[in-house]
mmCIF file of the N, C-alpha and C atoms, coordinates in Angstrom:
data_MODEL
# 
_entry.id   MODEL 
# 
loop_
_atom_site.group_PDB 
_atom_site.id 
_atom_site.type_symbol 
_atom_site.label_atom_id 
_atom_site.label_alt_id 
_atom_site.label_comp_id 
_atom_site.label_asym_id 
_atom_site.label_entity_id 
_atom_site.label_seq_id 
_atom_site.pdbx_PDB_ins_code 
_atom_site.Cartn_x 
_atom_site.Cartn_y 
_atom_site.Cartn_z 
_atom_site.occupancy 
_atom_site.B_iso_or_equiv 
_atom_site.pdbx_formal_charge 
_atom_site.auth_seq_id 
_atom_site.auth_comp_id 
_atom_site.auth_asym_id 
_atom_site.auth_atom_id 
_atom_site.pdbx_PDB_model_num 
ATOM 1   N N  . MET A 1 1  ? -3.326  -17.129 4.429   1.00 0.00 ? 1  MET A N  1 
ATOM 2   C CA . MET A 1 1  ? -4.536  -16.999 4.995   1.00 0.00 ? 1  MET A CA 1 
ATOM 3   C C  . MET A 1 1  ? -4.316  -16.164 6.221   1.00 0.00 ? 1  MET A C  1 
ATOM 4   N N  . TYR A 1 2  ? -3.712  -16.541 6.586   1.00 0.00 ? 2  TYR A N  1 
ATOM 5   C CA . TYR A 1 2  ? -2.997  -16.478 7.790   1.00 0.00 ? 2  TYR A CA 1 
ATOM 6   C C  . TYR A 1 2  ? -2.410  -14.794 8.198   1.00 0.00 ? 2  TYR A C  1 
ATOM 7   N N  . SER A 1 3  ? -1.320  -15.529 7.490   1.00 0.00 ? 3  SER A N  1 
ATOM 8   C CA . SER A 1 3  ? -0.002  -13.689 6.969   1.00 0.00 ? 3  SER A CA 1 
ATOM 9   C C  . SER A 1 3  ? -1.088  -12.597 7.456   1.00 0.00 ? 3  SER A C  1 
ATOM 10  N N  . PHE A 1 4  ? -1.821  -12.844 6.654   1.00 0.00 ? 4  PHE A N  1 
ATOM 11  C CA . PHE A 1 4  ? -3.092  -11.257 5.975   1.00 0.00 ? 4  PHE A CA 1 
ATOM 12  C C  . PHE A 1 4  ? -3.752  -10.385 7.664   1.00 0.00 ? 4  PHE A C  1 
ATOM 13  N N  . PHE A 1 5  ? -3.842  -11.355 8.454   1.00 0.00 ? 5  PHE A N  1 
ATOM 14  C CA . PHE A 1 5  ? -4.543  -11.613 9.682   1.00 0.00 ? 5  PHE A CA 1 
ATOM 15  C C  . PHE A 1 5  ? -2.813  -10.486 10.482  1.00 0.00 ? 5  PHE A C  1 
ATOM 16  N N  . LYS A 1 6  ? -1.932  -11.541 10.278  1.00 0.00 ? 6  LYS A N  1 
ATOM 17  C CA . LYS A 1 6  ? -0.645  -10.769 11.032  1.00 0.00 ? 6  LYS A CA 1 
ATOM 18  C C  . LYS A 1 6  ? -0.785  -9.609  10.376  1.00 0.00 ? 6  LYS A C  1 
ATOM 19  N N  . TYR A 1 7  ? -0.771  -9.227  9.272   1.00 0.00 ? 7  TYR A N  1 
ATOM 20  C CA . TYR A 1 7  ? -0.455  -8.116  8.599   1.00 0.00 ? 7  TYR A CA 1 
ATOM 21  C C  . TYR A 1 7  ? -0.888  -6.903  9.031   1.00 0.00 ? 7  TYR A C  1 
ATOM 22  N N  . THR A 1 8  ? -1.815  -7.124  9.038   1.00 0.00 ? 8  THR A N  1 
ATOM 23  C CA . THR A 1 8  ? -3.187  -6.480  9.657   1.00 0.00 ? 8  THR A CA 1 
ATOM 24  C C  . THR A 1 8  ? -2.631  -5.662  11.531  1.00 0.00 ? 8  THR A C  1 
ATOM 25  N N  . LEU A 1 9  ? -2.604  -6.502  11.917  1.00 0.00 ? 9  LEU A N  1 
ATOM 26  C CA . LEU A 1 9  ? -3.380  -6.744  13.196  1.00 0.00 ? 9  LEU A CA 1 
ATOM 27  C C  . LEU A 1 9  ? -1.009  -6.077  12.839  1.00 0.00 ? 9  LEU A C  1 
ATOM 28  N N  . ALA A 1 10 ? -0.430  -6.302  12.974  1.00 0.00 ? 10 ALA A N  1 
ATOM 29  C CA . ALA A 1 10 ? 1.094   -5.782  12.828  1.00 0.00 ? 10 ALA A CA 1 
ATOM 30  C C  . ALA A 1 10 ? 1.350   -4.516  12.877  1.00 0.00 ? 10 ALA A C  1 
ATOM 31  N N  . THR A 1 11 ? 0.054   -3.951  11.593  1.00 0.00 ? 11 THR A N  1 
ATOM 32  C CA . THR A 1 11 ? 0.466   -2.801  10.926  1.00 0.00 ? 11 THR A CA 1 
ATOM 33  C C  . THR A 1 11 ? -0.577  -2.042  11.786  1.00 0.00 ? 11 THR A C  1 
ATOM 34  N N  . ALA A 1 12 ? -1.252  -2.095  12.563  1.00 0.00 ? 12 ALA A N  1 
ATOM 35  C CA . ALA A 1 12 ? -3.043  -1.977  13.845  1.00 0.00 ? 12 ALA A CA 1 
ATOM 36  C C  . ALA A 1 12 ? -1.860  -1.340  14.923  1.00 0.00 ? 12 ALA A C  1 
ATOM 37  N N  . ASN A 1 13 ? -0.914  -2.412  15.742  1.00 0.00 ? 13 ASN A N  1 
ATOM 38  C CA . ASN A 1 13 ? -0.108  -1.725  16.843  1.00 0.00 ? 13 ASN A CA 1 
ATOM 39  C C  . ASN A 1 13 ? 0.833   -1.021  16.459  1.00 0.00 ? 13 ASN A C  1 
ATOM 40  N N  . ASP A 1 14 ? 1.443   -0.588  15.037  1.00 0.00 ? 14 ASP A N  1 
ATOM 41  C CA . ASP A 1 14 ? 2.339   0.484   15.517  1.00 0.00 ? 14 ASP A CA 1 
ATOM 42  C C  . ASP A 1 14 ? 1.679   1.557   15.573  1.00 0.00 ? 14 ASP A C  1 
ATOM 43  N N  . LYS A 1 15 ? 2.692   2.790   15.511  1.00 0.00 ? 15 LYS A N  1 
ATOM 44  C CA . LYS A 1 15 ? 2.457   3.853   15.892  1.00 0.00 ? 15 LYS A CA 1 
ATOM 45  C C  . LYS A 1 15 ? 2.635   4.494   14.549  1.00 0.00 ? 15 LYS A C  1 
ATOM 46  N N  . GLU A 1 16 ? 2.066   4.312   13.466  1.00 0.00 ? 16 GLU A N  1 
ATOM 47  C CA . GLU A 1 16 ? 1.101   4.981   12.168  1.00 0.00 ? 16 GLU A CA 1 
ATOM 48  C C  . GLU A 1 16 ? -0.038  5.820   12.046  1.00 0.00 ? 16 GLU A C  1 
ATOM 49  N N  . PRO A 1 17 ? 0.098   6.683   11.208  1.00 0.00 ? 17 PRO A N  1 
ATOM 50  C CA . PRO A 1 17 ? -1.131  7.637   11.377  1.00 0.00 ? 17 PRO A CA 1 
ATOM 51  C C  . PRO A 1 17 ? -2.399  7.205   10.915  1.00 0.00 ? 17 PRO A C  1 
ATOM 52  N N  . LEU A 1 18 ? -3.563  7.634   11.410  1.00 0.00 ? 18 LEU A N  1 
ATOM 53  C CA . LEU A 1 18 ? -4.697  7.266   10.927  1.00 0.00 ? 18 LEU A CA 1 
ATOM 54  C C  . LEU A 1 18 ? -5.050  7.092   9.539   1.00 0.00 ? 18 LEU A C  1 
ATOM 55  N N  . HIS A 1 19 ? -4.973  7.186   9.203   1.00 0.00 ? 19 HIS A N  1 
ATOM 56  C CA . HIS A 1 19 ? -4.713  7.063   7.458   1.00 0.00 ? 19 HIS A CA 1 
ATOM 57  C C  . HIS A 1 19 ? -4.659  5.886   7.187   1.00 0.00 ? 19 HIS A C  1 
ATOM 58  N N  . ASN A 1 20 ? -3.502  5.520   7.633   1.00 0.00 ? 20 ASN A N  1 
ATOM 59  C CA . ASN A 1 20 ? -2.587  4.027   7.279   1.00 0.00 ? 20 ASN A CA 1 
ATOM 60  C C  . ASN A 1 20 ? -3.670  2.912   7.567   1.00 0.00 ? 20 ASN A C  1 
ATOM 61  N N  . LYS A 1 21 ? -3.647  2.937   8.882   1.00 0.00 ? 21 LYS A N  1 
ATOM 62  C CA . LYS A 1 21 ? -5.048  2.087   9.776   1.00 0.00 ? 21 LYS A CA 1 
ATOM 63  C C  . LYS A 1 21 ? -5.621  2.272   8.826   1.00 0.00 ? 21 LYS A C  1 
ATOM 64  N N  . SER A 1 22 ? -6.799  3.214   8.434   1.00 0.00 ? 22 SER A N  1 
ATOM 65  C CA . SER A 1 22 ? -7.226  2.787   7.490   1.00 0.00 ? 22 SER A CA 1 
ATOM 66  C C  . SER A 1 22 ? -7.971  2.269   6.734   1.00 0.00 ? 22 SER A C  1 
ATOM 67  N N  . LEU A 1 23 ? -6.532  1.980   5.883   1.00 0.00 ? 23 LEU A N  1 
ATOM 68  C CA . LEU A 1 23 ? -6.501  1.699   4.803   1.00 0.00 ? 23 LEU A CA 1 
ATOM 69  C C  . LEU A 1 23 ? -6.177  -0.088  4.914   1.00 0.00 ? 23 LEU A C  1 
ATOM 70  N N  . VAL A 1 24 ? -5.381  -0.800  5.602   1.00 0.00 ? 24 VAL A N  1 
ATOM 71  C CA . VAL A 1 24 ? -5.436  -1.381  6.251   1.00 0.00 ? 24 VAL A CA 1 
ATOM 72  C C  . VAL A 1 24 ? -6.249  -1.786  6.128   1.00 0.00 ? 24 VAL A C  1 
ATOM 73  N N  . VAL A 1 25 ? -7.392  -0.947  6.721   1.00 0.00 ? 25 VAL A N  1 
ATOM 74  C CA . VAL A 1 25 ? -9.273  -2.142  7.559   1.00 0.00 ? 25 VAL A CA 1 
ATOM 75  C C  . VAL A 1 25 ? -9.633  -2.190  6.084   1.00 0.00 ? 25 VAL A C  1 
ATOM 76  N N  . LEU A 1 26 ? -9.410  -0.688  4.894   1.00 0.00 ? 26 LEU A N  1 
ATOM 77  C CA . LEU A 1 26 ? -10.361 -1.443  3.897   1.00 0.00 ? 26 LEU A CA 1 
ATOM 78  C C  . LEU A 1 26 ? -9.944  -2.400  3.237   1.00 0.00 ? 26 LEU A C  1 
ATOM 79  N N  . TYR A 1 27 ? -7.952  -2.867  3.001   1.00 0.00 ? 27 TYR A N  1 
ATOM 80  C CA . TYR A 1 27 ? -7.749  -3.481  2.568   1.00 0.00 ? 27 TYR A CA 1 
ATOM 81  C C  . TYR A 1 27 ? -8.593  -4.830  2.822   1.00 0.00 ? 27 TYR A C  1 
ATOM 82  N N  . HIS A 1 28 ? -8.271  -5.302  3.556   1.00 0.00 ? 28 HIS A N  1 
ATOM 83  C CA . HIS A 1 28 ? -8.473  -6.642  5.370   1.00 0.00 ? 28 HIS A CA 1 
ATOM 84  C C  . HIS A 1 28 ? -10.531 -6.875  4.467   1.00 0.00 ? 28 HIS A C  1 
ATOM 85  N N  . PHE A 1 29 ? -11.488 -6.129  4.177   1.00 0.00 ? 29 PHE A N  1 
ATOM 86  C CA . PHE A 1 29 ? -12.722 -5.727  4.483   1.00 0.00 ? 29 PHE A CA 1 
ATOM 87  C C  . PHE A 1 29 ? -12.206 -6.324  2.890   1.00 0.00 ? 29 PHE A C  1 
ATOM 88  N N  . TYR A 1 30 ? -12.120 -5.418  2.053   1.00 0.00 ? 30 TYR A N  1 
ATOM 89  C CA . TYR A 1 30 ? -12.166 -6.302  0.406   1.00 0.00 ? 30 TYR A CA 1 
ATOM 90  C C  . TYR A 1 30 ? -11.047 -7.481  0.519   1.00 0.00 ? 30 TYR A C  1 
ATOM 91  N N  . LEU A 1 31 ? -10.303 -7.720  0.720   1.00 0.00 ? 31 LEU A N  1 
ATOM 92  C CA . LEU A 1 31 ? -10.086 -9.343  0.943   1.00 0.00 ? 31 LEU A CA 1 
ATOM 93  C C  . LEU A 1 31 ? -10.787 -9.765  1.465   1.00 0.00 ? 31 LEU A C  1 
ATOM 94  N N  . THR A 1 32 ? -11.873 -9.750  2.713   1.00 0.00 ? 32 THR A N  1 
ATOM 95  C CA . THR A 1 32 ? -12.874 -10.913 3.097   1.00 0.00 ? 32 THR A CA 1 
ATOM 96  C C  . THR A 1 32 ? -14.435 -10.500 2.433   1.00 0.00 ? 32 THR A C  1 
ATOM 97  N N  . LEU A 1 33 ? -13.985 -10.136 1.418   1.00 0.00 ? 33 LEU A N  1 
ATOM 98  C CA . LEU A 1 33 ? -15.189 -9.847  0.944   1.00 0.00 ? 33 LEU A CA 1 
ATOM 99  C C  . LEU A 1 33 ? -15.119 -10.891 -0.212  1.00 0.00 ? 33 LEU A C  1 
ATOM 100 N N  . LEU A 1 34 ? -13.740 -10.211 -0.941  1.00 0.00 ? 34 LEU A N  1 
ATOM 101 C CA . LEU A 1 34 ? -13.539 -11.870 -2.058  1.00 0.00 ? 34 LEU A CA 1 
ATOM 102 C C  . LEU A 1 34 ? -13.776 -13.076 -1.918  1.00 0.00 ? 34 LEU A C  1 
ATOM 103 N N  . LEU A 1 35 ? -12.713 -13.461 -0.702  1.00 0.00 ? 35 LEU A N  1 
ATOM 104 C CA . LEU A 1 35 ? -13.303 -14.584 -0.200  1.00 0.00 ? 35 LEU A CA 1 
ATOM 105 C C  . LEU A 1 35 ? -14.821 -15.238 0.037   1.00 0.00 ? 35 LEU A C  1 
ATOM 106 N N  . GLU A 1 36 ? -15.794 -14.136 0.276   1.00 0.00 ? 36 GLU A N  1 
ATOM 107 C CA . GLU A 1 36 ? -17.129 -14.694 0.930   1.00 0.00 ? 36 GLU A CA 1 
ATOM 108 C C  . GLU A 1 36 ? -17.089 -14.871 -0.571  1.00 0.00 ? 36 GLU A C  1 
ATOM 109 N N  . GLU A 1 37 ? -17.681 -14.597 -1.585  1.00 0.00 ? 37 GLU A N  1 
ATOM 110 C CA . GLU A 1 37 ? -17.820 -13.942 -3.159  1.00 0.00 ? 37 GLU A CA 1 
ATOM 111 C C  . GLU A 1 37 ? -17.422 -15.503 -3.462  1.00 0.00 ? 37 GLU A C  1 
ATOM 112 N N  . LYS A 1 38 ? -15.986 -15.511 -3.100  1.00 0.00 ? 38 LYS A N  1 
ATOM 113 C CA . LYS A 1 38 ? -15.582 -17.126 -3.531  1.00 0.00 ? 38 LYS A CA 1 
ATOM 114 C C  . LYS A 1 38 ? -16.440 -18.831 -3.382  1.00 0.00 ? 38 LYS A C  1 
ATOM 115 N N  . VAL A 1 39 ? -16.673 -18.544 -1.986  1.00 0.00 ? 39 VAL A N  1 
ATOM 116 C CA . VAL A 1 39 ? -17.409 -19.745 -1.862  1.00 0.00 ? 39 VAL A CA 1 
ATOM 117 C C  . VAL A 1 39 ? -19.295 -19.837 -1.741  1.00 0.00 ? 39 VAL A C  1 
ATOM 118 N N  . TYR A 1 40 ? -19.929 -18.272 -2.235  1.00 0.00 ? 40 TYR A N  1 
ATOM 119 C CA . TYR A 1 40 ? -20.840 -17.880 -2.339  1.00 0.00 ? 40 TYR A CA 1 
ATOM 120 C C  . TYR A 1 40 ? -20.665 -18.432 -4.137  1.00 0.00 ? 40 TYR A C  1 
ATOM 121 N N  . VAL A 1 41 ? -20.295 -18.507 -4.773  1.00 0.00 ? 41 VAL A N  1 
ATOM 122 C CA . VAL A 1 41 ? -20.135 -18.810 -6.196  1.00 0.00 ? 41 VAL A CA 1 
ATOM 123 C C  . VAL A 1 41 ? -19.816 -20.692 -6.430  1.00 0.00 ? 41 VAL A C  1 
ATOM 124 N N  . CYS A 1 42 ? -18.860 -21.167 -5.758  1.00 0.00 ? 42 CYS A N  1 
ATOM 125 C CA . CYS A 1 42 ? -18.923 -22.575 -5.648  1.00 0.00 ? 42 CYS A CA 1 
ATOM 126 C C  . CYS A 1 42 ? -20.076 -23.446 -4.887  1.00 0.00 ? 42 CYS A C  1 
ATOM 127 N N  . ARG A 1 43 ? -20.350 -22.932 -3.836  1.00 0.00 ? 43 ARG A N  1 
ATOM 128 C CA . ARG A 1 43 ? -21.841 -23.013 -3.041  1.00 0.00 ? 43 ARG A CA 1 
ATOM 129 C C  . ARG A 1 43 ? -22.728 -23.478 -4.337  1.00 0.00 ? 43 ARG A C  1 
ATOM 130 N N  . THR A 1 44 ? -22.662 -22.278 -5.497  1.00 0.00 ? 44 THR A N  1 
ATOM 131 C CA . THR A 1 44 ? -24.204 -21.711 -6.080  1.00 0.00 ? 44 THR A CA 1 
ATOM 132 C C  . THR A 1 44 ? -23.540 -23.471 -7.313  1.00 0.00 ? 44 THR A C  1 
ATOM 133 N N  . CYS A 1 45 ? -22.674 -22.870 -7.035  1.00 0.00 ? 45 CYS A N  1 
ATOM 134 C CA . CYS A 1 45 ? -22.065 -24.023 -8.658  1.00 0.00 ? 45 CYS A CA 1 
ATOM 135 C C  . CYS A 1 45 ? -22.017 -25.757 -7.960  1.00 0.00 ? 45 CYS A C  1 
ATOM 136 N N  . HIS A 1 46 ? -22.467 -25.864 -6.988  1.00 0.00 ? 46 HIS A N  1 
ATOM 137 C CA . HIS A 1 46 ? -22.406 -26.798 -5.826  1.00 0.00 ? 46 HIS A CA 1 
ATOM 138 C C  . HIS A 1 46 ? -23.292 -27.615 -6.187  1.00 0.00 ? 46 HIS A C  1 
ATOM 139 N N  . ASN A 1 47 ? -23.815 -26.595 -5.736  1.00 0.00 ? 47 ASN A N  1 
ATOM 140 C CA . ASN A 1 47 ? -26.120 -26.946 -5.784  1.00 0.00 ? 47 ASN A CA 1 
ATOM 141 C C  . ASN A 1 47 ? -26.291 -27.088 -7.199  1.00 0.00 ? 47 ASN A C  1 
ATOM 142 N N  . THR A 1 48 ? -25.742 -26.327 -7.979  1.00 0.00 ? 48 THR A N  1 
ATOM 143 C CA . THR A 1 48 ? -26.540 -26.568 -8.969  1.00 0.00 ? 48 THR A CA 1 
ATOM 144 C C  . THR A 1 48 ? -26.605 -27.749 -9.572  1.00 0.00 ? 48 THR A C  1 
ATOM 145 N N  . LYS A 1 49 ? -24.963 -28.793 -9.968  1.00 0.00 ? 49 LYS A N  1 
ATOM 146 C CA . LYS A 1 49 ? -24.589 -30.021 -10.187 1.00 0.00 ? 49 LYS A CA 1 
ATOM 147 C C  . LYS A 1 49 ? -25.666 -30.848 -9.838  1.00 0.00 ? 49 LYS A C  1 
ATOM 148 N N  . ASN A 1 50 ? -25.960 -30.782 -8.015  1.00 0.00 ? 50 ASN A N  1 
ATOM 149 C CA . ASN A 1 50 ? -26.371 -32.074 -7.438  1.00 0.00 ? 50 ASN A CA 1 
ATOM 150 C C  . ASN A 1 50 ? -27.756 -31.441 -7.991  1.00 0.00 ? 50 ASN A C  1 
ATOM 151 N N  . ASN A 1 51 ? -29.160 -30.908 -8.046  1.00 0.00 ? 51 ASN A N  1 
ATOM 152 C CA . ASN A 1 51 ? -29.956 -30.866 -8.081  1.00 0.00 ? 51 ASN A CA 1 
ATOM 153 C C  . ASN A 1 51 ? -30.643 -30.779 -9.720  1.00 0.00 ? 51 ASN A C  1 
# 
């Protein structure tokens, strides 16, 4: 996961057009959503097993 943060920072610091930076931010946001969804599903699964 650390490599994604590193990639985002490196791209944001570069002298690139604004639309490229926006794509990186969206990509980063998408990854975060995926990660949160997986955590939520795991917690739901865990809670169901315990009840």
